[in-house]
PyMOL CGO cylinders between C-alpha atoms (Angstrom):
from pymol import cmd
from pymol.cgo import CYLINDER

trace = [
    CYLINDER, 10.39, 12.02, 23.34, 7.96, 9.06, 23.58, 0.3, 1, 1, 1, 1, 1, 1,
    CYLINDER, 7.96, 9.06, 23.58, 8.61, 5.96, 21.52, 0.3, 1, 1, 1, 1, 1, 1,
    CYLINDER, 8.61, 5.96, 21.52, 5.55, 4.85, 19.63, 0.3, 1, 1, 1, 1, 1, 1,
    CYLINDER, 5.55, 4.85, 19.63, 5.12, 1.12, 19.73, 0.3, 1, 1, 1, 1, 1, 1,
    CYLINDER, 5.12, 1.12, 19.73, 2.23, 0.62, 17.37, 0.3, 1, 1, 1, 1, 1, 1,
    CYLINDER, 2.23, 0.62, 17.37, 1.39, -1.87, 14.69, 0.3, 1, 1, 1, 1, 1, 1,
    CYLINDER, 1.39, -1.87, 14.69, 1.06, 1.03, 12.26, 0.3, 1, 1, 1, 1, 1, 1,
    CYLINDER, 1.06, 1.03, 12.26, 4.82, 1.57, 12.14, 0.3, 1, 1, 1, 1, 1, 1,
    CYLINDER, 4.82, 1.57, 12.14, 5.69, -1.98, 11.08, 0.3, 1, 1, 1, 1, 1, 1,
    CYLINDER, 5.69, -1.98, 11.08, 6.04, -1.06, 7.41, 0.3, 1, 1, 1, 1, 1, 1,
    CYLINDER, 6.04, -1.06, 7.41, 8.13, 2.07, 7.94, 0.3, 1, 1, 1, 1, 1, 1,
    CYLINDER, 8.13, 2.07, 7.94, 11.07, 0.80, 5.83, 0.3, 1, 1, 1, 1, 1, 1,
    CYLINDER, 11.07, 0.80, 5.83, 8.67, 0.04, 3.00, 0.3, 1, 1, 1, 1, 1, 1,
    CYLINDER, 8.67, 0.04, 3.00, 6.95, 3.39, 3.44, 0.3, 1, 1, 1, 1, 1, 1,
    CYLINDER, 6.95, 3.39, 3.44, 10.30, 5.15, 3.19, 0.3, 1, 1, 1, 1, 1, 1,
    CYLINDER, 10.30, 5.15, 3.19, 11.09, 3.30, -0.06, 0.3, 1, 1, 1, 1, 1, 1,
    CYLINDER, 11.09, 3.30, -0.06, 7.69, 4.16, -1.53, 0.3, 1, 1, 1, 1, 1, 1,
    CYLINDER, 7.69, 4.16, -1.53, 8.01, 7.81, -0.49, 0.3, 1, 1, 1, 1, 1, 1,
    CYLINDER, 8.01, 7.81, -0.49, 11.44, 8.10, -2.14, 0.3, 1, 1, 1, 1, 1, 1,
    CYLINDER, 11.44, 8.10, -2.14, 10.02, 6.51, -5.28, 0.3, 1, 1, 1, 1, 1, 1,
    CYLINDER, 10.02, 6.51, -5.28, 6.97, 8.76, -5.56, 0.3, 1, 1, 1, 1, 1, 1,
    CYLINDER, 6.97, 8.76, -5.56, 9.17, 11.81, -4.97, 0.3, 1, 1, 1, 1, 1, 1,
    CYLINDER, 9.17, 11.81, -4.97, 11.46, 10.69, -7.82, 0.3, 1, 1, 1, 1, 1, 1,
    CYLINDER, 11.46, 10.69, -7.82, 8.46, 10.03, -10.10, 0.3, 1, 1, 1, 1, 1, 1,
    CYLINDER, 8.46, 10.03, -10.10, 7.12, 13.50, -9.29, 0.3, 1, 1, 1, 1, 1, 1,
    CYLINDER, 7.12, 13.50, -9.29, 10.47, 15.19, -10.01, 0.3, 1, 1, 1, 1, 1, 1,
    CYLINDER, 10.47, 15.19, -10.01, 10.58, 13.46, -13.41, 0.3, 1, 1, 1, 1, 1, 1,
    CYLINDER, 10.58, 13.46, -13.41, 6.97, 14.43, -14.19, 0.3, 1, 1, 1, 1, 1, 1,
    CYLINDER, 6.97, 14.43, -14.19, 5.88, 10.79, -14.34, 0.3, 1, 1, 1, 1, 1, 1,
    CYLINDER, 5.88, 10.79, -14.34, 3.33, 10.77, -11.52, 0.3, 1, 1, 1, 1, 1, 1,
    CYLINDER, 3.33, 10.77, -11.52, 1.74, 12.81, -8.79, 0.3, 1, 1, 1, 1, 1, 1,
    CYLINDER, 1.74, 12.81, -8.79, 1.05, 10.58, -5.80, 0.3, 1, 1, 1, 1, 1, 1,
    CYLINDER, 1.05, 10.58, -5.80, 0.53, 11.61, -2.20, 0.3, 1, 1, 1, 1, 1, 1,
    CYLINDER, 0.53, 11.61, -2.20, 0.78, 9.72, 1.07, 0.3, 1, 1, 1, 1, 1, 1,
    CYLINDER, 0.78, 9.72, 1.07, -2.55, 9.96, 2.86, 0.3, 1, 1, 1, 1, 1, 1,
    CYLINDER, -2.55, 9.96, 2.86, -2.09, 10.52, 6.60, 0.3, 1, 1, 1, 1, 1, 1,
    CYLINDER, -2.09, 10.52, 6.60, -4.31, 8.62, 9.01, 0.3, 1, 1, 1, 1, 1, 1,
    CYLINDER, -4.31, 8.62, 9.01, -6.50, 11.15, 10.83, 0.3, 1, 1, 1, 1, 1, 1,
    CYLINDER, -6.50, 11.15, 10.83, -5.89, 11.27, 14.59, 0.3, 1, 1, 1, 1, 1, 1,
    CYLINDER, -5.89, 11.27, 14.59, -7.63, 12.95, 17.49, 0.3, 1, 1, 1, 1, 1, 1,
    CYLINDER, -7.63, 12.95, 17.49, -5.12, 14.35, 20.04, 0.3, 1, 1, 1, 1, 1, 1,
    CYLINDER, -5.12, 14.35, 20.04, -6.00, 13.68, 23.67, 0.3, 1, 1, 1, 1, 1, 1,
    CYLINDER, -6.00, 13.68, 23.67, -2.93, 15.00, 25.51, 0.3, 1, 1, 1, 1, 1, 1,
    CYLINDER, -2.93, 15.00, 25.51, -0.61, 17.70, 24.20, 0.3, 1, 1, 1, 1, 1, 1,
    CYLINDER, -0.61, 17.70, 24.20, 2.47, 18.87, 26.13, 0.3, 1, 1, 1, 1, 1, 1,
    CYLINDER, 2.47, 18.87, 26.13, 2.02, 22.60, 26.65, 0.3, 1, 1, 1, 1, 1, 1,
    CYLINDER, 2.02, 22.60, 26.65, 5.71, 23.57, 26.37, 0.3, 1, 1, 1, 1, 1, 1,
    CYLINDER, 5.71, 23.57, 26.37, 6.71, 21.47, 23.34, 0.3, 1, 1, 1, 1, 1, 1,
    CYLINDER, 6.71, 21.47, 23.34, 3.24, 21.09, 21.81, 0.3, 1, 1, 1, 1, 1, 1,
    CYLINDER, 3.24, 21.09, 21.81, 4.01, 17.42, 21.19, 0.3, 1, 1, 1, 1, 1, 1,
    CYLINDER, 4.01, 17.42, 21.19, 1.09, 15.02, 21.10, 0.3, 1, 1, 1, 1, 1, 1,
    CYLINDER, 1.09, 15.02, 21.10, 1.62, 12.45, 23.86, 0.3, 1, 1, 1, 1, 1, 1,
    CYLINDER, 1.62, 12.45, 23.86, -1.68, 10.59, 23.57, 0.3, 1, 1, 1, 1, 1, 1,
    CYLINDER, -1.68, 10.59, 23.57, -4.02, 10.27, 20.60, 0.3, 1, 1, 1, 1, 1, 1,
    CYLINDER, -4.02, 10.27, 20.60, -6.41, 7.86, 18.96, 0.3, 1, 1, 1, 1, 1, 1,
    CYLINDER, -6.41, 7.86, 18.96, -7.36, 7.26, 15.36, 0.3, 1, 1, 1, 1, 1, 1,
    CYLINDER, -7.36, 7.26, 15.36, -10.23, 9.60, 14.55, 0.3, 1, 1, 1, 1, 1, 1,
    CYLINDER, -10.23, 9.60, 14.55, -11.62, 7.58, 11.65, 0.3, 1, 1, 1, 1, 1, 1,
    CYLINDER, -11.62, 7.58, 11.65, -10.74, 4.78, 9.31, 0.3, 1, 1, 1, 1, 1, 1,
    CYLINDER, -10.74, 4.78, 9.31, -8.31, 5.75, 6.61, 0.3, 1, 1, 1, 1, 1, 1,
    CYLINDER, -8.31, 5.75, 6.61, -8.77, 4.78, 2.99, 0.3, 1, 1, 1, 1, 1, 1,
    CYLINDER, -8.77, 4.78, 2.99, -5.49, 3.59, 1.48, 0.3, 1, 1, 1, 1, 1, 1,
    CYLINDER, -5.49, 3.59, 1.48, -1.90, 4.72, 1.98, 0.3, 1, 1, 1, 1, 1, 1,
    CYLINDER, -1.90, 4.72, 1.98, -1.43, 6.53, -1.36, 0.3, 1, 1, 1, 1, 1, 1,
    CYLINDER, -1.43, 6.53, -1.36, -3.65, 8.28, -3.90, 0.3, 1, 1, 1, 1, 1, 1,
    CYLINDER, -3.65, 8.28, -3.90, -2.70, 10.12, -7.07, 0.3, 1, 1, 1, 1, 1, 1,
    CYLINDER, -2.70, 10.12, -7.07, -2.39, 10.05, -10.82, 0.3, 1, 1, 1, 1, 1, 1,
    CYLINDER, -2.39, 10.05, -10.82, 0.09, 8.45, -13.19, 0.3, 1, 1, 1, 1, 1, 1,
    CYLINDER, 0.09, 8.45, -13.19, 0.11, 9.95, -16.68, 0.3, 1, 1, 1, 1, 1, 1,
    CYLINDER, 0.11, 9.95, -16.68, -3.53, 10.97, -16.23, 0.3, 1, 1, 1, 1, 1, 1,
    CYLINDER, -3.53, 10.97, -16.23, -4.67, 7.66, -14.75, 0.3, 1, 1, 1, 1, 1, 1,
    CYLINDER, -4.67, 7.66, -14.75, -6.11, 7.82, -11.22, 0.3, 1, 1, 1, 1, 1, 1,
    CYLINDER, -6.11, 7.82, -11.22, -4.37, 5.37, -8.88, 0.3, 1, 1, 1, 1, 1, 1,
    CYLINDER, -4.37, 5.37, -8.88, -4.66, 4.31, -5.28, 0.3, 1, 1, 1, 1, 1, 1,
    CYLINDER, -4.66, 4.31, -5.28, -2.64, 1.75, -3.43, 0.3, 1, 1, 1, 1, 1, 1,
    CYLINDER, -2.64, 1.75, -3.43, -1.64, 0.44, -0.07, 0.3, 1, 1, 1, 1, 1, 1,
    CYLINDER, -1.64, 0.44, -0.07, 1.87, -0.58, 0.93, 0.3, 1, 1, 1, 1, 1, 1,
    CYLINDER, 1.87, -0.58, 0.93, 2.08, -3.81, 2.93, 0.3, 1, 1, 1, 1, 1, 1,
    CYLINDER, 2.08, -3.81, 2.93, 5.03, -5.70, 4.34, 0.3, 1, 1, 1, 1, 1, 1,
    CYLINDER, 5.03, -5.70, 4.34, 5.52, -9.30, 5.40, 0.3, 1, 1, 1, 1, 1, 1,
    CYLINDER, 5.52, -9.30, 5.40, 8.45, -10.97, 7.15, 0.3, 1, 1, 1, 1, 1, 1,
    CYLINDER, 8.45, -10.97, 7.15, 7.25, -14.46, 6.12, 0.3, 1, 1, 1, 1, 1, 1,
    CYLINDER, 7.25, -14.46, 6.12, 5.91, -16.13, 2.97, 0.3, 1, 1, 1, 1, 1, 1,
    CYLINDER, 5.91, -16.13, 2.97, 2.27, -15.86, 4.09, 0.3, 1, 1, 1, 1, 1, 1,
    CYLINDER, 2.27, -15.86, 4.09, 0.27, -12.64, 4.14, 0.3, 1, 1, 1, 1, 1, 1,
    CYLINDER, 0.27, -12.64, 4.14, -2.77, -12.55, 6.47, 0.3, 1, 1, 1, 1, 1, 1,
    CYLINDER, -2.77, -12.55, 6.47, -5.77, -10.91, 4.84, 0.3, 1, 1, 1, 1, 1, 1,
    CYLINDER, -5.77, -10.91, 4.84, -6.83, -9.28, 8.11, 0.3, 1, 1, 1, 1, 1, 1,
    CYLINDER, -6.83, -9.28, 8.11, -4.04, -6.76, 7.30, 0.3, 1, 1, 1, 1, 1, 1,
    CYLINDER, -4.04, -6.76, 7.30, -6.21, -5.50, 4.44, 0.3, 1, 1, 1, 1, 1, 1,
    CYLINDER, -6.21, -5.50, 4.44, -9.33, -3.93, 5.91, 0.3, 1, 1, 1, 1, 1, 1,
    CYLINDER, -9.33, -3.93, 5.91, -12.81, -4.08, 4.45, 0.3, 1, 1, 1, 1, 1, 1,
    CYLINDER, -12.81, -4.08, 4.45, -13.02, -0.28, 4.08, 0.3, 1, 1, 1, 1, 1, 1,
    CYLINDER, -13.02, -0.28, 4.08, -9.79, -0.43, 2.03, 0.3, 1, 1, 1, 1, 1, 1,
    CYLINDER, -9.79, -0.43, 2.03, -11.27, -3.11, -0.23, 0.3, 1, 1, 1, 1, 1, 1,
    CYLINDER, -11.27, -3.11, -0.23, -14.40, -0.97, -0.71, 0.3, 1, 1, 1, 1, 1, 1,
    CYLINDER, -14.40, -0.97, -0.71, -12.31, 2.11, -1.52, 0.3, 1, 1, 1, 1, 1, 1,
    CYLINDER, -12.31, 2.11, -1.52, -10.10, 0.24, -4.03, 0.3, 1, 1, 1, 1, 1, 1,
    CYLINDER, -10.10, 0.24, -4.03, -13.18, -1.30, -5.63, 0.3, 1, 1, 1, 1, 1, 1,
    CYLINDER, -13.18, -1.30, -5.63, -14.77, 2.15, -5.98, 0.3, 1, 1, 1, 1, 1, 1,
    CYLINDER, -14.77, 2.15, -5.98, -11.54, 3.47, -7.58, 0.3, 1, 1, 1, 1, 1, 1,
    CYLINDER, -11.54, 3.47, -7.58, -11.60, 0.64, -10.12, 0.3, 1, 1, 1, 1, 1, 1,
    CYLINDER, -11.60, 0.64, -10.12, -15.28, 1.32, -10.90, 0.3, 1, 1, 1, 1, 1, 1,
    CYLINDER, -15.28, 1.32, -10.90, -14.28, 4.93, -11.71, 0.3, 1, 1, 1, 1, 1, 1,
    CYLINDER, -14.28, 4.93, -11.71, -11.75, 3.59, -14.27, 0.3, 1, 1, 1, 1, 1, 1,
    CYLINDER, -11.75, 3.59, -14.27, -8.86, 4.11, -11.88, 0.3, 1, 1, 1, 1, 1, 1,
    CYLINDER, -8.86, 4.11, -11.88, -6.28, 1.54, -10.91, 0.3, 1, 1, 1, 1, 1, 1,
    CYLINDER, -6.28, 1.54, -10.91, -6.02, 0.08, -7.43, 0.3, 1, 1, 1, 1, 1, 1,
    CYLINDER, -6.02, 0.08, -7.43, -3.25, -2.20, -6.22, 0.3, 1, 1, 1, 1, 1, 1,
    CYLINDER, -3.25, -2.20, -6.22, -1.09, -3.26, -3.31, 0.3, 1, 1, 1, 1, 1, 1,
    CYLINDER, -1.09, -3.26, -3.31, 2.68, -2.95, -3.13, 0.3, 1, 1, 1, 1, 1, 1,
    CYLINDER, 2.68, -2.95, -3.13, 3.76, -5.97, -1.11, 0.3, 1, 1, 1, 1, 1, 1,
    CYLINDER, 3.76, -5.97, -1.11, 7.29, -6.20, 0.26, 0.3, 1, 1, 1, 1, 1, 1,
    CYLINDER, 7.29, -6.20, 0.26, 8.61, -9.53, 1.55, 0.3, 1, 1, 1, 1, 1, 1,
    CYLINDER, 8.61, -9.53, 1.55, 11.28, -8.14, 3.86, 0.3, 1, 1, 1, 1, 1, 1,
    CYLINDER, 11.28, -8.14, 3.86, 12.96, -11.50, 4.54, 0.3, 1, 1, 1, 1, 1, 1,
    CYLINDER, 12.96, -11.50, 4.54, 13.43, -12.02, 0.79, 0.3, 1, 1, 1, 1, 1, 1,
    CYLINDER, 13.43, -12.02, 0.79, 14.06, -8.35, -0.04, 0.3, 1, 1, 1, 1, 1, 1,
    CYLINDER, 14.06, -8.35, -0.04, 11.49, -8.71, -2.83, 0.3, 1, 1, 1, 1, 1, 1,
    CYLINDER, 11.49, -8.71, -2.83, 8.57, -6.48, -3.70, 0.3, 1, 1, 1, 1, 1, 1,
    CYLINDER, 8.57, -6.48, -3.70, 5.52, -7.21, -5.83, 0.3, 1, 1, 1, 1, 1, 1,
    CYLINDER, 5.52, -7.21, -5.83, 2.69, -5.31, -7.48, 0.3, 1, 1, 1, 1, 1, 1,
    CYLINDER, 2.69, -5.31, -7.48, -0.63, -7.02, -6.65, 0.3, 1, 1, 1, 1, 1, 1,
    CYLINDER, -0.63, -7.02, -6.65, -3.45, -5.86, -8.93, 0.3, 1, 1, 1, 1, 1, 1,
    CYLINDER, -3.45, -5.86, -8.93, -6.73, -5.25, -7.14, 0.3, 1, 1, 1, 1, 1, 1,
    CYLINDER, -6.73, -5.25, -7.14, -8.36, -8.13, -9.04, 0.3, 1, 1, 1, 1, 1, 1,
    CYLINDER, -8.36, -8.13, -9.04, -5.88, -10.54, -7.38, 0.3, 1, 1, 1, 1, 1, 1,
    CYLINDER, -5.88, -10.54, -7.38, -6.37, -8.95, -3.95, 0.3, 1, 1, 1, 1, 1, 1,
    CYLINDER, -6.37, -8.95, -3.95, -10.14, -9.19, -4.40, 0.3, 1, 1, 1, 1, 1, 1,
    CYLINDER, -10.14, -9.19, -4.40, -9.86, -12.87, -5.40, 0.3, 1, 1, 1, 1, 1, 1,
    CYLINDER, -9.86, -12.87, -5.40, -7.92, -13.66, -2.19, 0.3, 1, 1, 1, 1, 1, 1,
    CYLINDER, -7.92, -13.66, -2.19, -10.32, -11.52, -0.13, 0.3, 1, 1, 1, 1, 1, 1,
    CYLINDER, -10.32, -11.52, -0.13, -13.41, -13.22, -1.62, 0.3, 1, 1, 1, 1, 1, 1,
    CYLINDER, -13.41, -13.22, -1.62, -11.93, -16.66, -1.03, 0.3, 1, 1, 1, 1, 1, 1,
    CYLINDER, -11.93, -16.66, -1.03, -11.46, -15.80, 2.65, 0.3, 1, 1, 1, 1, 1, 1,
    CYLINDER, -11.46, -15.80, 2.65, -14.97, -14.33, 2.97, 0.3, 1, 1, 1, 1, 1, 1,
    CYLINDER, -14.97, -14.33, 2.97, -16.42, -17.53, 1.52, 0.3, 1, 1, 1, 1, 1, 1,
    CYLINDER, -16.42, -17.53, 1.52, -14.75, -19.66, 4.21, 0.3, 1, 1, 1, 1, 1, 1,
    CYLINDER, -14.75, -19.66, 4.21, -11.47, -20.36, 2.44, 0.3, 1, 1, 1, 1, 1, 1,
    CYLINDER, -11.47, -20.36, 2.44, -7.94, -19.59, 3.43, 0.3, 1, 1, 1, 1, 1, 1,
    CYLINDER, -7.94, -19.59, 3.43, -7.56, -16.36, 5.45, 0.3, 1, 1, 1, 1, 1, 1,
    CYLINDER, -7.56, -16.36, 5.45, -4.21, -15.52, 3.89, 0.3, 1, 1, 1, 1, 1, 1,
    CYLINDER, -4.21, -15.52, 3.89, -2.35, -15.87, 0.63, 0.3, 1, 1, 1, 1, 1, 1,
    CYLINDER, -2.35, -15.87, 0.63, 1.12, -17.19, 0.06, 0.3, 1, 1, 1, 1, 1, 1,
    CYLINDER, 1.12, -17.19, 0.06, 4.22, -16.07, -1.74, 0.3, 1, 1, 1, 1, 1, 1,
    CYLINDER, 4.22, -16.07, -1.74, 3.68, -18.94, -4.18, 0.3, 1, 1, 1, 1, 1, 1,
    CYLINDER, 3.68, -18.94, -4.18, 0.24, -17.61, -5.15, 0.3, 1, 1, 1, 1, 1, 1,
    CYLINDER, 0.24, -17.61, -5.15, 1.32, -14.18, -6.33, 0.3, 1, 1, 1, 1, 1, 1,
    CYLINDER, 1.32, -14.18, -6.33, 2.17, -13.36, -9.94, 0.3, 1, 1, 1, 1, 1, 1,
    CYLINDER, 2.17, -13.36, -9.94, 5.98, -13.38, -10.12, 0.3, 1, 1, 1, 1, 1, 1,
    CYLINDER, 5.98, -13.38, -10.12, 5.94, -11.48, -13.43, 0.3, 1, 1, 1, 1, 1, 1,
    CYLINDER, 5.94, -11.48, -13.43, 4.87, -8.44, -11.39, 0.3, 1, 1, 1, 1, 1, 1,
    CYLINDER, 4.87, -8.44, -11.39, 8.00, -8.38, -9.25, 0.3, 1, 1, 1, 1, 1, 1,
    CYLINDER, 8.00, -8.38, -9.25, 9.19, -4.81, -8.68, 0.3, 1, 1, 1, 1, 1, 1,
    CYLINDER, 9.19, -4.81, -8.68, 12.80, -3.87, -9.22, 0.3, 1, 1, 1, 1, 1, 1,
    CYLINDER, 12.80, -3.87, -9.22, 14.35, -2.39, -6.09, 0.3, 1, 1, 1, 1, 1, 1,
    CYLINDER, 14.35, -2.39, -6.09, 16.90, 0.21, -7.13, 0.3, 1, 1, 1, 1, 1, 1,
    CYLINDER, 16.90, 0.21, -7.13, 19.64, 1.28, -4.76, 0.3, 1, 1, 1, 1, 1, 1,
    CYLINDER, 19.64, 1.28, -4.76, 17.85, -0.01, -1.64, 0.3, 1, 1, 1, 1, 1, 1,
    CYLINDER, 17.85, -0.01, -1.64, 15.63, 3.10, -1.74, 0.3, 1, 1, 1, 1, 1, 1,
    CYLINDER, 15.63, 3.10, -1.74, 13.35, 2.90, -4.74, 0.3, 1, 1, 1, 1, 1, 1,
    CYLINDER, 13.35, 2.90, -4.74, 10.51, 0.54, -5.71, 0.3, 1, 1, 1, 1, 1, 1,
    CYLINDER, 10.51, 0.54, -5.71, 10.20, 1.13, -9.43, 0.3, 1, 1, 1, 1, 1, 1,
    CYLINDER, 10.20, 1.13, -9.43, 6.54, 0.06, -9.82, 0.3, 1, 1, 1, 1, 1, 1,
    CYLINDER, 6.54, 0.06, -9.82, 5.46, 1.97, -12.95, 0.3, 1, 1, 1, 1, 1, 1,
    CYLINDER, 5.46, 1.97, -12.95, 6.55, -0.88, -15.22, 0.3, 1, 1, 1, 1, 1, 1,
    CYLINDER, 6.55, -0.88, -15.22, 4.25, -3.28, -13.35, 0.3, 1, 1, 1, 1, 1, 1,
    CYLINDER, 4.25, -3.28, -13.35, 1.42, -0.73, -13.48, 0.3, 1, 1, 1, 1, 1, 1,
    CYLINDER, 1.42, -0.73, -13.48, 1.90, -0.61, -17.28, 0.3, 1, 1, 1, 1, 1, 1,
    CYLINDER, 1.90, -0.61, -17.28, 1.81, -4.42, -17.44, 0.3, 1, 1, 1, 1, 1, 1,
    CYLINDER, 1.81, -4.42, -17.44, -1.43, -4.39, -15.41, 0.3, 1, 1, 1, 1, 1, 1,
    CYLINDER, -1.43, -4.39, -15.41, -2.99, -1.84, -17.78, 0.3, 1, 1, 1, 1, 1, 1,
    CYLINDER, -2.99, -1.84, -17.78, -1.99, -3.85, -20.86, 0.3, 1, 1, 1, 1, 1, 1,
    CYLINDER, -1.99, -3.85, -20.86, -3.49, -7.01, -19.39, 0.3, 1, 1, 1, 1, 1, 1,
    CYLINDER, -3.49, -7.01, -19.39, -6.77, -5.18, -18.80, 0.3, 1, 1, 1, 1, 1, 1,
    CYLINDER, -6.77, -5.18, -18.80, -6.92, -4.14, -22.44, 0.3, 1, 1, 1, 1, 1, 1,
    CYLINDER, -6.92, -4.14, -22.44, -6.40, -7.66, -23.80, 0.3, 1, 1, 1, 1, 1, 1,
]
cmd.load_cgo(trace, "trace")
């Protein structure tokens, strides 16, 4: 079996945590969120095993997850960093456009950011992501730092498997209303 050595698998530990969390939220009737697969175009397929051995990305994906939480449309991307600086080139322009469109439809867009070296996760509201993105587009810093994120939106990690982010989503919603 071929080993995939792509940049797309860097956040697989985070993805596993998010997937466990959204499954638990679904089982409890709290949310319905789905992982959105990145579309690929197979080039080579082994005839006997029908395994794809060569493929390329067919089109740009939107965000990692889309769904609804208690009737509120949500979309988010899961990002991971092994250092205290997060390069904004890891958030693509088509993702910013999609999250912005979600917000304009009265949905909620955000990023779940996991600092693996700290074993800390944070909810980044789209407005904060957009502020960092705009700063970079206007010639400013092309990344943001751990120090710049809102520490009140730290996500509790439960049992090494779950990122319990609904509390931070609720905090985000309350801040929008005030």
